[in-house]
C-alpha positions in Angstrom: 64.6 -16.1 88.6 61.9 -15.3 91.0 59.7 -12.2 90.8 57.2 -10.9 93.3 55.2 -7.8 92.5 53.7 -5.8 95.4 51.2 -3.0 94.9 52.2 0.0 97.1 49.5 2.3 95.8 47.1 2.6 92.9 49.9 3.6 90.5 53.1 2.3 92.3 54.5 -1.2 92.5 57.6 -2.7 94.1 59.2 -5.6 92.3 61.3 -8.0 94.3 63.8 -9.9 92.1 65.6 -13.0 93.2 68.3 -15.0 91.4 70.0 -14.4 88.1 68.9 -11.9 85.4 70.0 -13.4 82.1 68.5 -13.5 78.6 65.8 -16.1 79.5 64.9 -14.6 82.8 64.8 -11.0 81.5 62.2 -12.0 78.8 59.9 -13.5 81.4 60.3 -10.6 83.9 59.7 -8.0 81.2 56.6 -9.8 79.9 55.1 -10.1 83.4 55.9 -6.6 84.4 54.7 -5.0 81.1 51.3 -6.8 81.5 51.0 -5.7 85.1 51.8 -2.1 84.2 49.5 -1.9 81.2 46.6 -3.6 83.0 46.8 -1.4 86.1 48.1 1.8 84.5 51.1 1.8 86.9 53.3 4.9 86.8 56.0 4.2 89.3 58.2 1.1 89.7 60.6 0.3 92.5 62.9 -2.6 91.6 64.5 -4.3 94.6 67.7 -6.1 93.6 68.6 -7.3 97.1 68.5 -10.9 96.1 69.8 -10.7 92.6 73.1 -12.6 92.3 73.9 -11.9 88.6 72.8 -9.6 85.8 74.1 -9.5 82.2 73.4 -7.1 79.4 69.9 -8.6 78.9 69.1 -7.2 82.3 70.1 -3.8 81.1 67.6 -4.3 78.2 64.9 -5.3 80.7 65.5 -2.1 82.8 65.5 0.1 79.7 62.3 -1.5 78.5 60.6 -0.8 81.8 62.0 2.7 81.9 60.6 3.5 78.4 57.2 2.0 79.2 57.0 4.0 82.5 58.0 7.2 80.5 54.8 6.7 78.5 52.8 7.1 81.7 55.0 10.0 82.8 56.1 7.9 85.8 59.4 7.1 87.5 61.6 4.1 88.0 63.9 3.4 91.0 66.4 0.6 91.5 67.4 -0.2 95.1 69.7 -2.6 96.9 72.0 -3.3 93.9 75.4 -5.0 94.6 78.7 -3.3 93.6 79.0 -5.7 90.7 75.6 -4.9 89.3 76.3 -1.2 89.9 79.3 -1.5 87.7 77.3 -3.1 84.9 74.7 -0.3 85.2 77.4 2.4 85.0 79.1 0.8 82.0 75.7 0.7 80.2 75.0 4.4 80.9 71.7 3.8 82.6 72.9 5.8 85.6 72.8 8.9 83.4 69.0 8.5 82.9 66.4 9.9 85.2 66.5 6.7 87.3 67.2 6.7 91.0 69.8 4.0 91.9 70.8 2.9 95.4 73.7 0.5 96.1 73.1 -2.2 98.7 74.4 -1.1 102.1 75.8 -4.4 103.4 
């Protein structure tokens, strides 16, 4: 798993994810992003899933953890460029019912 964090403004970041989000990767991603959010008081996160090839239930946990942290700062979370397969995982988990904007990849 490859993660690239880009600051879009003083309180907004875009996180580019690449590869597979499994148990091991989700722990690393979450730790890196949580530190970044806490150190910079980030309120808004935009996750770009364009290059994510696989995500299991631990990816759902990582998204939920980020969502809960951002809620502490009264911010927002958006997920873009998800594949149909990952969209199904998200819908099965119920994440799509939360206040998270989700956009399916338009390939």
